C-alpha positions as CSV (number, residue, x, y, z in Angstrom):
1,M,133.7,131.4,86.8
2,K,135.7,128.7,87.8
3,H,135.0,129.1,91.4
4,L,131.0,129.9,90.9
5,I,130.7,126.0,89.7
6,P,132.3,124.7,93.0
7,L,130.5,127.5,95.0
8,S,126.8,126.2,93.3
9,L,127.5,122.5,94.2
10,L,128.5,123.0,97.3
11,L,125.5,124.5,98.4
12,F,123.1,122.5,96.8
13,I,124.9,119.2,98.4
14,A,124.0,121.1,101.7
15,H,120.6,122.2,100.5
16,E,120.0,118.0,99.8
17,G,121.6,117.6,103.1
18,K,118.7,119.1,105.3
19,S,116.1,117.8,103.2
20,Q,114.2,114.5,104.7
21,Y,113.5,112.0,102.8
22,V,111.5,109.1,103.9
23,I,111.4,105.5,101.9
24,G,108.8,103.9,103.6
25,S,107.8,101.1,101.1
26,I,107.8,98.5,104.1
27,G,106.9,98.2,107.7
28,G,103.7,96.9,109.4
29,E,101.8,96.8,113.0
30,G,101.6,93.9,116.0
31,N,99.8,93.7,119.2
32,A,101.6,92.7,122.6
33,G,98.9,92.6,125.1
34,S,97.8,95.8,125.9
35,M,100.7,96.8,123.7
36,N,100.1,98.2,119.9
37,I,103.7,98.7,117.6
38,S,103.3,100.0,114.0
39,Y,106.5,100.4,112.4
40,T,107.8,102.3,109.1
41,V,111.8,101.2,107.8
42,G,113.7,104.1,106.6
43,E,112.1,106.9,109.2
44,A,114.6,107.4,112.4
45,A,112.4,108.9,114.2
46,I,108.2,109.8,115.1
47,T,107.8,112.3,117.7
48,T,103.9,111.4,119.4
49,I,102.6,113.8,122.4
50,E,99.7,112.6,123.9
51,N,97.3,115.5,126.3
52,D,94.0,114.9,128.0
53,G,93.1,112.5,125.1
54,T,94.3,114.0,122.3
55,I,96.7,112.8,120.7
56,L,99.4,114.9,117.9
57,T,101.5,112.1,116.0
58,Q,104.5,114.2,113.7
59,G,106.4,112.4,110.7
60,F,105.6,109.7,107.9
61,H,104.0,107.1,109.7
62,Q,100.6,107.8,110.9
63,P,98.4,106.1,113.0
64,S,94.9,104.7,111.8
65,Y,92.1,106.4,112.1
66,E,88.4,106.0,112.0
67,V,86.1,108.4,110.7
68,V,83.0,108.7,111.4
69,S,80.4,110.5,109.4
70,A,77.3,113.0,110.8
71,I,75.5,112.1,107.6
72,Q,73.1,108.9,107.7
73,E,72.1,107.4,104.6
74,T,69.1,105.9,103.3
75,F,68.9,104.3,100.3
76,L,65.9,104.3,97.8
77,P,63.6,100.8,98.4
78,G,63.4,98.9,95.4
79,A,65.2,98.2,92.6
80,I,67.2,100.6,90.0
81,R,69.1,99.4,87.3
82,V,71.0,101.5,85.4
83,F,71.9,100.2,81.8
84,P,74.1,100.3,79.4
85,N,77.1,101.2,81.4
86,P,79.3,102.1,80.2
87,T,77.9,103.9,77.3
88,S,78.6,106.1,74.3
89,S,75.2,107.8,74.0
90,N,71.6,106.1,75.8
91,L,71.7,105.9,79.3
92,Q,68.3,104.1,80.7
93,V,67.1,104.0,84.3
94,Q,64.7,101.2,85.4
95,L,62.8,102.1,88.6
96,E,60.8,99.0,90.5
97,G,59.3,99.4,93.8
98,V,60.3,102.9,94.3
99,E,57.4,105.5,94.9
100,L,57.3,107.8,91.3
101,E,55.9,110.7,92.5
102,N,59.1,112.7,94.4
103,I,62.3,110.9,92.5
104,T,64.5,113.2,90.6
105,I,67.6,112.4,88.5
106,S,71.0,114.1,88.2
107,L,74.3,113.6,86.5
108,R,77.4,115.7,87.7
109,D,80.8,115.7,86.5
110,V,83.7,114.3,88.5
111,L,84.6,117.5,89.8
112,G,80.9,117.9,91.1
113,R,79.3,120.4,88.1
114,S,75.8,119.7,87.8
115,I,75.2,118.4,83.9
116,L,71.6,117.8,84.2
117,T,68.7,117.2,87.0
118,S,65.4,116.2,85.8
119,K,62.3,115.1,87.7
120,T,60.0,112.2,86.1
121,D,57.7,110.4,87.5
122,A,58.2,107.2,84.8
123,A,59.4,104.4,86.0
124,I,61.7,104.6,82.7
125,W,63.6,107.3,82.2
126,Q,66.6,108.1,79.8
127,T,68.6,110.3,78.2
128,D,71.3,111.2,75.5
129,L,74.7,111.1,76.9
130,S,76.5,111.3,73.5
131,G,76.9,115.2,73.3
132,L,79.1,114.3,76.6
133,A,83.3,113.9,77.0
134,S,84.3,111.2,78.1
135,G,85.1,110.6,81.1
136,Y,83.2,109.6,84.4
137,Y,79.9,110.9,85.7
138,L,77.8,110.2,88.8
139,L,74.0,109.4,88.3
140,T,72.2,110.1,91.3
141,V,68.8,108.9,91.2
142,A,66.6,110.8,94.5
143,D,63.6,111.1,96.5
144,L,63.8,114.5,98.0
145,K,60.7,114.3,100.0
146,N,62.3,111.3,101.9
147,H,65.5,112.6,101.9
148,Q,67.0,108.7,100.4
149,S,68.8,108.5,97.7
150,N,71.1,106.2,94.9
151,S,74.1,107.1,93.1
152,F,76.1,105.3,90.3
153,K,79.3,105.5,88.7
154,I,78.5,106.2,84.8
155,L,81.5,105.6,82.4
156,K,81.0,107.7,79.0
157,F,83.8,106.6,76.3
158,D,82.7,107.7,72.6
């Protein structure tokens, strides 16, 4: 037993010595003519391979990138008011300057599960949220015929 504890400690230290730890609390970027430099203090080396316009960077510090979406967002014309927000019970939606014949209002939780979906042709729509748990919900007002929508983050509290 006396030899087991030092052996266990030695294996633990050997394992910890092979683990990679990077503390990237500071760093920065700079430009010098056509050269861009970015760095992270605490990381010894980063490998970057480039071939035919494809870049693969390995390491903690990654270069910045731009996300391009294939979805063009189109919003409903007019004014949409959602209130009160935050709410503990009733939620009201007022639609002004919006074609009311194709409007669908849906409410989803943060996991994307559908809580309610309602078609409306009224300029004022309301619902009672008192039966829902406290948290954030996503309310979407959509014109499905014209593929236009507006979304609102709703905070429900008790």
